[in-house]
NURODO-172106 format. One record per residue: x, y, z of N, C-alpha, C, O in turn. Coordinates in pm, whole numbers, plus 50000, padded with zeros to 5 digits. Each point is the difference from the previous one (the first is absolute). Layout:
XYZXYZXYZXYZ;...
This chain:
500854988150000499155011950000500895012450000500585003650103;499525002849784500855011849988499285012450053498775001049992;502005008350062499435012650045499275007249886499015007050022;501514991249856499425007049884498954991349933500054997849879;499004997250198498964991349944498655003050067499955004950113;498984992149816498655001550054499814990950120499345003650098;501244984449895499894990450111500515006050130499384998550106;501765008449885500565005950122499125011450052499815001350121;499665006749790499125011150042498824994550079499645005350106;499754984149842498874993750070500454994450134499355001950103;501794991149895500564994250123500265010850104499654998450117;500965012749840500365010550095498765006850058499985003550118;499004998549800498755005850049499384990950107499535004850103;500484982149871499474990450098500795000650131499424999650108;501915001449881500855000850119499715012850079499894999750122;499985011549807499735012850068498644999550070499895003650117;499094991849812498654999350059499984990350117499445002950105;501184985549876500044990150107500725005250124499564997650112;501555009449866500765005650112499215010850073500035000750122;499265007649802499165010350061498924993850089499745004950110;499634984649842498964993250078500594993950126499445001150109;501704992349875500634993350113500455009950106499794997750119;500835013449839500495009650100498865007050074500205005650108;498624994149834498855006250065499304990550098499525004250106;500444982949859499194990750079500794988850068499464993150086;501805005049875500744988750053501355004550056500355011849996;500404978650056501275003050066501145001049899499854996749882;501305008150168501205001149916500484986249955500544998749890;499264991150193500404986549963499244995249875500584993649912;498155009350082499214996249882500545007049875500074994049893;500315018550122500575007449888501314993549953500224998749879;500644997250214501264993649964499764987049924500664997349900;498404994850148499684987349934499435002749861500334993049904;498815017050086499405003549871501075004249900499984995549885;500955013150157501075004649910500944988549964500524999549889;499694991250204500844988449971499354991149894500654995549905;498065002050111499284991949901500005007049864500214993749897;499565019550105500005007649875501364999449932500094998749878;500985002050202501354999649944500304986549937500604999249892;498984990050174500224986749943499124997749877500414993149908;498415012650091499164999349880500685007249883500034995049888;500505016850141500725007949900501164992149943500204999649879;500584994050209501164992449955499584987349928500594996349898;498404997050156499534987749938499345002149866499844990549923;499775021850048499385003349872500974997549885499594996849888;501725004850140501014997049898500084984949980499914995149887;500274997750224500074985449999499834995550145500825003550085;498134988949944499694996550139501124992250067500125000150123;500724993249796501114992350059501045009050065500704995750092;499415016749861500975009350059499725002450148500925002750078;497794996549961499625003050139500674990350098500375004050111;499794983549849500624990250089501475003450024500514998450111;500165006449786501415003850015500125012250092500885000550085;498245009349896500015011950086499734996050145500665005050091;498384986149930499684995650136501174992350061500285001450120;500424990549799501164992550050501095009650048500564997950108;499735012349815501015009950039499555007350127500815002850088;497915000249922499465006850118500154991450125500455004950104;499174982449886500094990950116501454998350043500295000350119;500614998149784501424998250035500555012550068500784999050094;498825012849859500485012450061499435001750141500705004550090;498064991749927499355001450131500714991650106500325005050108;499934982449861500584991050100501505002050017500514998850111;500215004149781501455002050015500315012850077501005000550072;498175009749913500205012250078499604997850145500635005250092;498324987149929499504997450135501014992050083500125002050121;500604989149813500984991650070501415003049949500814991049980;499475021850002501275004449941501214996650085501114998949948;498694999550184501144997550088500394985350006501034996550057;498144994749885500354985949996500984997449885499885005649892;501084985750136501084997449905499444995249865499234990549994;501175016249902499634995949865498685005449950499775000349879;499345003950212498675004649958500115013049921499365001649896;501455007750155500175012849932500554998149858499575006749906;501384984050081500594997249869498924995449902500025003749883;499054988150166498904995349915499165011849950499515000149887;500325009950201499225011849962500635007749885499305007049927;502014991750057500705006449889500034990849880499795004349886;500484983050138500204990349892498704997349924500014999449877;498884998950195498744996049934499565010249894499744996049886;500155017250146499625009549894501005000349884499605001349884;501704997450147501005000249894499904987749910500165001049879;499574987350181499834987849921498775001049912500034996149883;498885009050173498765001849923500255009249881499644996849887;500995014750141500315009549892500964993949899499805001449879;501244991950171501014994449912499454989249909500344999449882;498804991950172499464989149920499075005149890500174996649883;498855011550156498995004249903500535010149898499535000549886;501445007650156500445010749911501314996849927500195004349886;500714988250179501354998949945500444985849966501074998249941;498144991650095500464986349977500284997549852501094995349966;497955007749947500204997849856501105008849943500724996049908;499405016150147501045009349952501394994250024500834999849909;499434995650213501334994650030500204986449933501124996549962;497814995750024500124987249931500375002049854500844992849946;498515016949989500315003149860501425005349986500724996349907;499685012650185501365005549996501044989050017501035000149932;498704990550158500944988950021500054991049876501064995149962;497785003049975499944991949877500875006249891500694992949926;499275020450064500805006949898501504998550028500814999149907;499545000750222501424998850037500544986149966501074998649942;498164991050094500484986349979499724995049859500494989549960;498725018249963499704996149863499034988549988500014992849900;499165005350200499034989149997498665005150050499925006050107;499034991749815498665004950036499414991350110499674988349978;500195017450142499444992850113498495001550011499364994150087;500065014149820498565002250004499615010150108500855004850075;497874998249933499495009250101498714994450058499364991349940;500275013750177498744996050062498905009749960500265011849972;498534983350025498855008549968499535007150127499064995750066;501635015249966499745007450124499275012949968500465007949917;498404994350148499275012649985500535009850103500054996950119;500345015049835500525010250092498845006950070499225007049934;500634991250197498905006650072500155015149997501095005350024;497845001649948500015014749997500375005350138499484995450101;501425014549901500335007050124500914992550096500225004650112;500324983949845500794991950093501255007450048500434998150114;500155010349800501215007450041499705010050111500875003250080;497895001649923499655010450096499634994050137500505004550102;498614985549899499584995250132501064991350067500014999050123;500904994849800501104992950065500975009850064500544997350107;499705014149829500865010350059499365005750127500715002850097;497994998949903499335005050121500084989750113500185003650116;499684983749849500124989550101501414999850059500174998650121;500835002849794501395000450047500245011850094500614998550105;498915013249855500235011950084499324998650135500535004650101;498304989149902499304998050128500814991050093500235003550116;500214985149834500754990550083501325006150046500384998650117;500325008249794501295006250034499815010950104500785000850095;498215007749888499775010950096499614994850137500375005950102;498894983049903499674993950129501274994950066500205002050120;500644991349803501264994750054500905011250049500694998450100;499315012949832500825011550040499365007950113500585009850047;498254986249997499245006950105499595014249960499845008850084;500004993349785499515013049953498495001050012499445010950014;499904977749980498554999450019499664988050086500764990350001;498135010150071499614988350080499424989049912499565002649888;500434985450163499384988949929498505002749986499355004450095;500124993149787498565001649980499314986750034500064990449923;499295009450193499344987850046498644997849935499444989150009;500055021149926498704999049935500214995549856500475007749916;499174979850055500244994449867499215007449892500495001949889;498285002350144499175007049901500685012949955500025003149881;500545004350214500665012649965501234997649915500235007149902;500574982950134501194997249920499624995649859500625004049902;498344987750089499544995449869499505011849916500235000549880;499085008850185499505011749928501165008949956499965005649890;501054995850194501185008049963500664994549873500365007749911;499794979050081500684994049885499124999249875500524998849889;498175001850129499114997949885499165012149963499224999349905;500915011850166499145011749978499985003449852501055003249942;497814996449996499904999849854500575012349927500494998349889;499475014050167500545011249921501464998249960500395004049890;500424990250199501434999049971500464985849973501204997549990;497884993149999500374985849997500794995949877500994992850013;498605011549868500594994349879501145008349941500784994649921;499355018150112501105008049944500435011250092500495010349954;499364987850175500505009750095499145012450014498875000349950;501635009950118501345001050058500234989650110499064995150062;502235001849961500364990450105499795006950135500745009250035;498264986350038499635006350126500654992450115499854987950011;500875019250074500664993650113499034998050116499075007850020;501164981550054499124996650111499945011150104498945002650058;502195003949967500045010550102499175012249960499615008050085;500114993349784499185011249953498514996549995499165008850019;500524978449955498604996549976499324992750115498825002550027;501884988650042499374992750109499445009250109498914997450050;501815013349989499415009150099498695006349952499125002850081;500744999649788498765005749948498844990250015498875004250024;501414982749962498954990150014499504999150144498874995650024;501965008550069499594999750141499185012250039499375000350106;500655009849808499255012350026498594999049941499714991249920;499465017850120498635000549949499985008949876499585011550005;500884982849883500045007449874498654998649929499484989049985;499975022349972498684999749936500015007549868500865008349973;498144988549945499775007649878499405013450038498975000750066;501685010049890499495013450026499875007549868500594996149899;498645014650102499815007949878501325005849952500284999849880;500535005450213501285006149961500954989749939500625002449896;499484986050170500874989549946499524995349864500814997649910;497885001150075499464995349873500245010149888500344996149888;499495016850140500265010449900501464999849956500315001549882;500574996750214501434999649969500334987449921500685000549897;498844988150152500334987249938499454998549860500684994749912;498105010050065499394998349868500735008249895500054996249883;500525015050158500805007949905501294992749962500405000049883;500244993850215501204992249969499664988749903500774997149909;498094996650111499584989149911499795005249859500464993949904;498845017350082499725005649868501295004349931500204997149882;500685009850190501275004249941500854987949961500665000049896;499334989750190500754987949969499474993149876500774995449916;497915003850072499404994149880500325008149875500234994449893;499805018950121500355008549886501424997049953500254998749881;500675000350214501384996649963500084986649927500724998549902;498504991850148500084986549945499284998649867500644997049899;498035005250099499234996149883499895011049894499544997449889;500875014850145500025010549899501415001849944500185000849878;500834999950208501365002849955500824987449977500464997549888;499734994550216500894988349989499514989949897500794995049920;497925001950082499504989649911500055004149853500304991749914;499425020950057500115004549861501454999249952500254995949887;500695007950196501404999649960500514985749984500924997549923;498484993150151500464986149992499854994449859500794991549958;498215013149968499784995249863501205003549912500524991549928;499905020950078501155004949923501294993050044500794995749916;499415003350214501244994150053500104985249965501064995249961;497844997550054500004985749965500334998049852500724990749964;498745017949952500244999049855501475002149968500574992649919;500065017350142501405002949972500914989150055500924995649931;498854999950191500864989750059499814986449935500854991250014;498045006949915499784987449928500944999049879500504989149969;499755022249964500894999949882500795013049995499745008349913;501224993750178500735012850006500815003149875500265011749972;500154978249953500815002349880499225006949889500585005049904;498094995250109499175005649894499775015050015499465006349909;500964999650203499635013850029501195009549993501154996150023;498555016349943500985010849994500545002750140499314997850100;501925006949906500635002150132499245010250085499994998950122;499385010949815499235009750077498764993450063499585003750109;499864986749820498854992650056500444991150115499294998850099;501884995049887500554991850110500255008750124499704995950112;500845016049864500265009250112498705004350066499895000250123;499115003149795498695003750054499404988350077499325002050101;500924986049852499464988050064500564998250142499234997550093;502085003849923500564997650134499655011550096499834997850120;500055014449826499525011050084498554997350040499615002250115;499604992949789498604996750029499904989150104499115000250085;501824990249909499964989250100500315005250140499454995250098;501435014849910500275005950131498745006350056499774999950121;499405005849791498715005550042499034988750035499325000450102;500634989649809499024989350021500194992950133499044998250075;502204997749954500214992450123499745008650122499534995050103;500775017949887499685008850113498495001350017499484998050109;499825005549783498555001850009499304987050041499045000250077;501454988649871499394987250030500154996450148499024996950068;502215003549981500234995350137499605010450104499424996450103;500885016349872499565010150096498485001249998499385003250102;500014994149780498554999749992499424989150087499025002150072;501614985949921499554989050086500155003850148499104997650080;502045008349953500235003850140498985010250046499514999350113;500165010349800498985009950035498654993350028499325003550096;500314987049819498724993050019500034992150130499035000350076;502074992849951500134992150123499915008950123499274997050095;501485014149903499985009350113498615006150015499515001950111;499845001349775498675005850003498964990450054499155004050079;500914983349880499064989950051500144998550151499014999550073;502244999749974500244998750143499485012350075499404998950107;500845012949834499555012550064498475000550011499475004450102;499844991049794498544999850004499504991450117498975003050060;501774986449971499614991050109500535004650135499724993850103;501055017249897500485005750126501444996850034500455003250110;500294990449799501374995950029500995008249916499675004849892;501544996550160501025008349935501194991649956500564992450079;499825009149794501244994349948500975011449974499615011349971;501684985450039501025010149974500125002749850499654991749916;500845020350054500265004149862500974990349933500974995850063;498775000649811500864990649930500805006449887500964994049951;498655018050006500735007349896500025014750037499015005450049;502135001049925500125014150033500755007249887501185003550014;498114998749875500575007049885501414995049966500955007850000;499194979249970501344994149984500835005849886501225000250008;498135004549885500755005249886500525014250022500565006149908;499264999150212500655012650038501274997550081500595009450053;499824978149956501194996450078501265005349933500115000249877;500845004250206501265005549947501114989649993501075002949946;498694985250106500964989049988499254987050023498835000150040;501834988749936499344987050008499634996650144498964993750025;501885010350070499684997650141498685006750038499164994050066;500695018449890498755007250028498834993549928498904999350054;501334995849824498934993449926499444988250079498784998350008;502114993850050499534988250073499425003450136499444991450067;500695021149974499265004650119498605004749963499145001650086;500665000749784498725005449953499184989849921498785001549988;501874988149959499324990249915499714987350081500884994850068;497875000249925499614987750069500614999950140500764991150038;498875019150037500625002650130499854988250095500924997250077;497964995949918499784988850092500994988749973500464993550094;499885004149779501004989749969501405004850036500784992450057;499545019949909501335005450029500314999550150501094996050040;497955008150041500214999950145500064985750053500744997250094;498484993749844500034986050043501394994149972500594993650087;499925008549792501324994849965501095005850089500944993050038;498935019749995501005006350085499954994250141501044996850058;497755001849997499864995950139500244985150022500534996050104;499094995749799500054985550021501064992949917500164987950013;500575019549903501064993749922501305008050008501034994650042;498945018149919501225008149996500625001550139501204997750017;498015006150082500555002050135500464986850062501094999750058;498134989249933500514987350053501284995249932500814993150062;499395010549810501244996449932501205007650055501154996249978;498585014750095501075008150056499855014849971500645008450063;498494994749839499755014049967501285007549970500824995549919;499355015950147501225008149982500894999450124500825008950023;498994980550057500714999350128501374993149990500765000150097;499564994149787501224992049993500965004849891500704992149937;499315021150044500925005649903499375002349864498944994549970;501725013549948499485004249871499844988249903498964998749935;502074992950055499954988949904498834990850034499244996049912;500635000850215498884991350041498665006849976499024993349965;500925019850053498755007349974499614998849853498834997749969;502155003849941499714999049857499514985949965499074998349922;501584991850136499594986149975498584997750049499194993849932;500505011350187498664998450057498935006849913498924994649979;501415017449972499075007149912499754992149872498874998649955;502214996249988499894992849874499194987250018499144996849917;501134995850190499264987650025498525003050024499134992849950;500605017750125498605003750029499245003049872498874995649984;501755011949925499315003649876499914988249904499034998949925;501974992250075499904987849919498794991850043499214995549917;500665002550215498874992450052498695007549981498954993949979;501125019450029498815008049972499554998449856498804999549971;502174999649938499684997549860499374986349981499014998549928;501564991450138499474986449991498604999150059499174992549951;500575015350156498665000350060498965004149897498864995250003;501515013749906499055005149902499604989549897498925000949943;501924989350031499624990049902501064989549980501195002650018;498374985449942500914988849978500575000849859499654992249912;501245017550068500615002149869501335007150022500105008950085;500934987349840501315006150019500015014849964500875007450045;498174996949872499935014349968499685008250125500505011250015;498674983450076499705006950124501235000550091500255010150066;500504979149936501234999650081500995010549948500625007250077;499524993449791500905009849938499535014350031500815008750032;497884993549958499425013150035500345003750144500395011350029;499454979150062500355002550140501485002950017500385008650079;500464984049846501445002250008500405013849952500865006450061;498534998449831500295013649952499675010450107500785009250024;498074989350039499635009350107500914998650121500295009850068;500164977949959500944998150110501315007049975500555006450090;499974992549787501255007049965499825015150010500895007150046;497944997849910499745014450006499945004850144500485011050031;498934981050058499955003750142501415000650060500315008950080;500524981649882501405000150048500725012649950500745006350074;499044997149800500615012049942499525012450074500795009250024;497934991250011499455011350077500715001450134500335011150042;499924977650024500665000550130501435005349987500505007050088;500144989749802501365004949978500015015149978500915006950046;498074998249883499965014349969499625008650119500365011850006;498914982350090499545007450118499265012849960500475011150024;498374987049916499215011349950499655009950110499674996250113;500415016549852499565010750089498865007649934499985001849878;499075002650202498855007349945500465013249940500745007650061;498804994749817500355012449930498795009149992498864995449989;501385017750017498935009949985500045006649862499175008549968;501794987449953500135005149863498984993049911500084987849981;498985019749965498904994149924500484992949876499434989849961;501635015349976500544993649879500594986450036499794990149929;500955009550180500604987350043498924990150043500104988149972;498885016950095498894991250042499334993749879499774987949997;499915020449904499364995049877500884990149927499524989949947;501795013050049500944990949933500044986550072499974989549936;500105010950198500034987550078498724991949980500054987749987;498815019250011498724993149979499984993449861499564988649985;500935018849914500014994949863500894987649988499614990049940;501605010850116500944988749992499454987850073500084988849950;499355013550166499424988950077498854993649925499894987849993;499245020649949498874994749924500494991949880499454989449970;501565015649961500544992849883500534986350041499774990149931;500945009450180500554987150045498874990450037499994988549958;499055016250122498904991550043499214995049879499614988349995;500155020449909499264996349879500774989649919499414990849944;501915010850049500834989949932499864986450066499864989949932;500185009850201499894987050069498624993749983499874987850005;499095020649973498664994549979499954991249874499124991449989;501805010649918500034991649878500144985350040499294991549947;501615005650145500224986250044498844995150086499694988150001;499675021050070498844996450081498844995849910499274990650033;500555016249855498874997349910500284988749901499094992349967;502135006749984500314990149896499864985750053500364997250114;499124994049803499834986150039501324992650008500134990150072;500865014649854501324993850002501055010249958499675011149959;501604985050053501095009249969500065003449850500465010949963;499094980149953500035002649856499095011749964500375008749923;498434991350136499075011049975500575013150053499945010449934;500624989150186500605012050060501125005449912500125012149978;500724978849971501115004249915499525006349871500595009849953;498354984949988499465005649877499485014350022500165008649914;499224993750202499505013450031501165009750016499995010949944;501024985150134501165008650026500785002549871500375011449970;499884978149955500745001349873499265009049902500615008349933;498074990150059499205008149909500095014850030500035008249909;500024995250220500085014150041501395005749970500125010849942;500914982050097501365005549989500574999349859500985006849970;498424985049943500444999649860499105008349911500124999749877;498965007950184499065008649926499294992049891499985003649882;499444985550161499354990349911498835006249922499245007950055;500634988549819498855004049919498874989950019500214988650041;498585015949927498874991050014498705007650013499905011549957;499114982150102498675005850016500045011150103500534998250110;498925013349855499905011250094498575000450055499035000449926;500894999550204498694999650065499995010450112500584997750106;498765013649872499865010150104498704997350075498915003449953;501224990650164498824995250073499405011150086500675005550088;498084997649886499335011150066499994998650152500255009750071;499464978449978499844998250145501315002350076499975003550118;501144994749816501295002750065500145014950030500435003950108;499215004349795500095014550019498965004950101500285008950080;498534985249916498985003650098500454996450141499775007650094;500854980749920500494995750131501095009350051500045003350119;500845001049792501045009650038499375013050048500435005750101;498554999049829499315012350040499364998450138500115008850085;499224979949936499384997450130501054999550109499815005450109;501324988049861501074998950099500545013750039500245002650118;499955006249785500545013350028499015008350082500365005850102;498404994649851498985008150069499804995250144499995007950094;499844978849920499714994650132501195001150095499825001750120;501404997249826501205001750083500085014250054500305002150117;499435007549798499965014050044498965001950109500265006650101;498564987549880498955000850102500464994150132499765005650107;500924982849886500474993450121501065008450072499995001050123;500905005149801501065008450059499385012250068500375003550112;498705003049819499335011750058499274996350128500075007150100;499234981549895499254995550118500954996950116499725003450115;501404990049854500944996250106500615012450065500265000050120;499985010349801500565012350057498995007250089500365005850102;498394993749857498955006250083499874992750133499785006250104;500364980649891499874992050122501334998750074500064994350110;501015010949830501354998850056500334985350025500504996250106;499204995649792500164985550011500834995149881499595001549885;501574992550144500894995449893499624986349945500544995749899;498544997550166499724986249961498614998149940499484988949999;499925021949952498664998649940500084990749881500965000549923;498044991150061500034989549900498995002649889498895004650026;501504992549851499034999649893500025011949907500735009650021;498444989549876499905010449899498755008350021499385004549903;500264997550216498775007350030500095005250141500684994150083;498655016949946499615001450138498574994750010499195002249910;500494990850198498624995550020499155012450024500345008450083;498564992749844499205012350003498954999350110499684989350052;499795022349981498945001050100498654998249930499575008649923;499764980450103498734997149933498845007950059498864998849953;501425009350148498935008050061499805013549932499065007350031;501844995949874499795012649926499804997149851500334989149953;499155020649976499614998249860501204996649912499924990949917;501215016350102501184997749916500534985850017500264993149902;499895002750224500524986650027499094989249944500474990449939;498235011150081499044990349950500004999649847499884989349940;500275022549998500045000649853501224992649946499884992449904;501295010050158501234993149957499834984950013500384992449911;499045003450199499824985650023499054993949896500284989349947;498625017450026499034994949903500575000049859499704991049921;501125019150046500675000149869500934988149988500064993649894;500695003250214500884988449999499214987249978500414991349924;498455007650142499144988249983499514999049855499964989249942;499675022350002499545000249861501094995949903499764992049909;501445013650109501134996449914500344985250012500364993549902;499525001350220500284985950023499064991249918500434990149939;498305013550060499004992249926500175001549849499854990349926;500485021750029500095002749856501284994349939499984994449890;501155007050182501304996749943500524986350040501084996049957;498184996750126500494987250051500344990249889499274998849901;501854994450116500414989449907499094988050019499814995550113;499624999349780498994989450011500584986049978499294990150015;501995009149950500624986949984500424994250134499805006150105;500804982149889500454993450122501495002550020500824996349916;499525010150197501405003050029500224999050150499735009750072;500754978849978500164998250145501075009350056500885004849927;499044997750203501015008250066501374993549985500134987950013;500895020349958501354995049975500504991550117500624989649979;499135015050144500574993350116499234987550042500374993550098;498545002949829499334987450029500914988149973499854989650063;501105011949842500884988949966501074997850106500734990149995;499385019050101501044998950100499474994550132500774998450095;
């Protein structure tokens, strides 16, 4: 059940109405059970068999955290989610890679990749680790822990919500309110606009070019990779907006997952602004345990590189993702060597933003390409000024215009609020006045008129 579907709209209306009835006439426990059932229904809508795997991870996390001080139990709490993730996502990948090395086809298993497995296994790991570190208390209420791991807004593509941020909210009396609903519904609409108006339209052009890059003019190839930088941002930040908005409508708060990443002045800053929930997870549960920056410069560079390699592998069972992670790891090491200082020179700021964007966009080629051959054809076509089909895609230019206008709006809003971490290409408007309501209704109208009617799943569903 995709967020960008009629099925989800009906499902979400039922959840909102059901929650309103429950909070008026029943206890908080009934609400928790209702949301848990709704979340499992949402997940089972993809494939009911996935629910058993999610429940298995939940049960293992519950008991291994509860008995963390017993010898070997804590280790199981780490091993079980990793084995689950490794088997379903990477078994065939490593088997195929080994087959290529030994020159003998060992075959593959018919394994269905469960949607969202990368996200809820990471949340299970963070819960068990934080309990062991005494950062959070053991959650003795199984229903609450199960709801934390399965809560439908963030279940299949994040953001990765940490137990210390969400479990305390489940213990509070969180209710649907008019203010929360007004705020949340705007995030949902803006997220849908990013996804089904901008990202999905651009996906048609990008898929066409990456299918046969040798057929296109170098300017079209260049426009394609720039368009992909827009598409993946609009697609994934759109999903995050919808997830955050759905949770907000129900009274719960998720942390910001994107913060104008293409305004970053270096790669280190980019990874503080892009997919923030994953970046912070990798830092807290991988980079720092590896030693972080505590064991000298050389070890710090190695730790950064390993973290980004594994971060690349997390995104997909393909060597192109590993290479993409490695490029970003090398760039992070280079950043540490340069020791960037904040500049107030507008020309230097713009130059740094441009260089960073160019590098990130270049690395997206490997992220998008199905294999190295396709990536090489795209790169070669651009740098050899290849002749071919010229395709000036309208939606790419429209997306650029939206990005510029909305970024300016976000910057102006952040300065008014004196807030450096404002997220998104909009300020959320006040629906109690005519101007705000008009802007919102215009957005709804544009969403209905311009929506892409083909089938285009969220990019991060494959992860």
